[in-house]
N, C-alpha and C positions, 0 to 999 in steps of 0.2 A: 504493498498499498503506499501509496506515495500522497505527502501531505503537500498540499497547494494552497497560493493565494492567488488570486486573479485581479489585477490592479487595472483600473481603466476610466476615466473622467467621464466618457458618454453611458449612461446608465443602460441604452438599449443594448448597446455591444456587452457591458458587463453580465447583463442577465442573461444573453446568449451563452457567455463563456462558461457562466454557472451551470445553465441547463445542460451543455454539451459536458462538462466534468461530472455532474450527475448520472450520465449516462455511463459512464465509463468508471467499471467495477473496481480497478484499482487507483483511483484516484479518489482522494478524501480533502474535499474544500474547507479548508480551516475559518477562512473569511475572504469577503470582497471587499476592496477600496477603492474609491473613488478619488484619490489625491495620494501622489506617490510620498509624501511628507507622512501622511499616516500609517502608510506602507513599511516605511525604513522602521519606527520601531519594532514592528510587529516581527518584521524579521529577523531583527539582532536578539529578538528576547524569547523566539519561539525555535524549534524545529521543523524549519520548511525545506521539505525538500526539492520542489519547483514552483517555480513563479510564470503564469501569464501576464506577460506585461506589456501595455500600451507605449508607444514612444511620445507622443505628441501628446501633452500634458499640460495646466499652469504650474507655476513656481518651478517645479523641477521635473523635467520631462524622463522617460525611462532609459535612455542611456546615461543620463547625471545619477540617476537613481544608482544605476548596477555599478557605476563607478565609484560610490559614494561608500559602499558597504565592505567590509573586510572580508565576512566569509557569504561565499557567492553561492546559493543551491545553483539548482539546472534553471535554465531561462528559456521559456518562449517568447519571442515577440509576436504581438500582435496588432498589426498597423495597417492602415488605409495607404502606407507611402512606401513607395519601392526603394526612395534615394538610400536608404538608412541599411538595406541590405548587406555592401562593403563591409561596412564598418560591424555590422552585428557579425560578421566571422570573427573579427580581430579580438571581439570580444567572448570568444569560446560559447556560442547561445547554441542552443539544442538545435531550432529551427525556429524559420521565420515564417509567420503565417501571414498573407495579406487578407482584407477585409474587403467583400465582405465572406466571411471565412466559411466553407464547407464542412458538414461532421466528418465527412471521410477523410480529408484533409488534416483538421484537428486529430483523429484519433490515429491516424499514420503518425503523429509529431509527438503526440503521447506514447505511442509505444516507443519512440526512438527516446525519450526519457527514461522509461521502465529498462529497455535492454540496456542503457549506459548506468542506470543505478544498479542494476543486477551485477553487471560486470564489477563494477567499483566494489563491491561489498560481499563478492564471493572468497573468502581468505583461502580457499585451498589453490584456487587458480594460480593467486600471487604467488603462492608459495613455491608450488611445482612448475611455476614459469622460469625459465633459462632465458639468457640472452640468445638472439638468432648465432647461428655458426655456419659460415659460409662455407662449402664443402669445396665447390668449382668456380668459375667463372660464368656458370650459366643457371647453379639454384642455390637456395639454402633452405633451410629448416629454420621454422617458428614453432613456438609451443602454444597449441591452442586446443582449450576444452578437453585435457588430459592427454593428447595427441600430440607427435611431431610432425608438422605437416609439412611437406615439400613445396614451396613454391619455387616455379621456373621465372625467370625472369622475363622470359618474352610473353609470359603469361599476363603479366602487370598491366592494369590500366592506369589506376593511380591509387595512392595511398592517401588517406585522410587521419588525421591526429585528433582525438577524443581526449584531452587533458594526459592521464596516464596512459594510456591504450591508444592503438592502431587500427584499422580495419583497412588492409589489403583487398584492394577488387581486381578480382580474373577475370580472362576470358573463358576460363575453365571451370568457373564456378557460378553457380547461380547466386549464391550469396558471399559477401565478403567473409575473408577470413578475419577473426579479433586476436590479437594476442597484448601482452602486457608488456610494453615499452614506449619510448618516446619516438616522436617524428624526428628528432633530432640522430637520436642514434641509428636509425632507418637510413637516414640520410647519408651518414657515414660508412654505411655499408654497403650502398647502390654504387655502381658506376656512372661516373658525371656525366659520360659522353650520351647515354641512353636514358637519365632522369634527370630531371630540376626542380626544384623548390618554388612553386609560385605562390604561397601562401603559407602563413604561419600555420596552418592548418591542413596544407595538401601538396604531395608530391607527386607529378606526372610523369608516365613513361611519352617520352618524346616520340617514337614512333607510332604510338596509338591517339596521338592530337588528328582531329580530323579539322580545325579549323581554332585559329585563335587571334586576337586582338591584343591590345595593351591593357585591356581589364578584363577581358574575359576569354578561357581556354575551354574550345569543345570537346570533350570526348564522348563518342556517341550521342546519346540522349542528356549527359550530365553536363554542365555550364559548371564549370569552376574560376571563383574569381580570382584573381590576379592581386595580389596584396600592394601597398606601394612601397614596401623593402623589397619587393621582388620586381618590380617593374624591369629593370636591366634585365635580370635573365631572362624574360619574354624577349625585350628589346634585341639582345645578342644573338638569341634563334633566330629570330626575323630575320637580322640581317645577316646572319649564316646562312640562311636557306636563299636569300634576293642573291646572295654573288656566287 
């Protein structure tokens, strides 16, 4: 069960999120707030697992609220504005929902939060996880769900960082491989000629890129944001392609 708080200055939007939360068996709504200032004290003094957070609010907006609290629960942004999406990735939010929010999209985001919560709270996985060991230039092994899973470099589409965990998306699997390690550690293991970091939360396979700009990389149907600190990596890639 995830204890959650909904924060939005629009009463109708807040009621909608409340209704959605009550439909999901693993979500427990502790309180809904229509002002960020009201929510800060609540978050700091209670065990909150997940916040559904609007961005544009009076006095303090959602991004300012998130930056102001020391202990950050998981956060799902709920907003009518697309322009904050890239900044939200830099804040390690779980998901970014655009209003009007359909229930199926809400449920998908809630499941993503539950997945991360469960990964973070299973001690046996952490205890049995060992750093990856590269055996050859073509593959390596990672510990995932009590198994040593072989990862072929040519199968990697992209890798997503989730705080203490990473997800490795592969052409050979429907679901990503989850393992306990940092994205930085993974980056150090991968051959730089074939993989580049484009965001604090993403490493991509150069060979799997379908299209790219200075702000977005397309791999299949996935749109991966390019972080400000990594724009030079993409520009170098674009320049090398042109030459």
